[in-house]
N, C-alpha and C positions, 0 to 999 in steps of 0.2 A: 797943961801938959797935953801934947798931941797923942791921940790914941791911934795905934796902927792896927789895921785889919788885914790879915793875910788870907789869900784865897788860892785856888788852883785854876787851871785852864778851863775845866768843866764848869765850875761855878761862874767864872768870869764870862764865859760864852753863854751861860744859861742852858746848858745841855746836860742830860743825865749822864751819870757815870757809865762807861761802857762795860759790857759783859766781857770779862777777860778771856772767855772761851771763844767768843765770836768777833772780837775787835781786831782791827787792822794792826798788824805787828810792825808796820812801816814807821816812818818818821812822824806821822800824824798822831800816833798813839790813840786811835779811835775817834778823832775829831773830823777827819777827812781833809783837813788843811793844816799847813804848818808854815812858820815864818822862815824865809830864805833870804840870805844876804850875799850868797856866793854869786858874784856878777859874771862868772863864767858858766854857771849852770843854765841849761836850756830852758827850764821852767822860769827862772828869774828873768832871763832875756825876753821870753815871751810876755811875761807880765809887765816888764818895763816898756815894751813896745806898745802895749795896750793902754797902760796908765802909768806914765813916768812918775817916779818918786824921787824926792830930793834927799831922803834919809838913807837910801840904799837897801831898804827892806820891802819885801812883798810877802803876802800870804799866798802860797801856791797850793793848787789842788794836788793831793797825794796821788802819785802815779801807781802806787801799790793797790789802792782800793778805789781809785777813780772818784775820790771825794765822798764816798759813802761812809767811811769809818769802819766798815765791816771787812773781815778777812774774806778772801776769795776762796 
């Protein structure tokens, strides 16, 4: 029988859980980066120009916190 192990984005990235009082409230939820697949989004287009992907996904820097994961 296969054992499944579930985790969250913080454990998967090896980063500490953010402080809810100081974390970015944007799409990154305190990580500074988030996955984007909207091919009309300017951040996706910029990432696609730098490093094309065949699966349609890029991790983009959060514009709300400029990649820090902290609220401004």
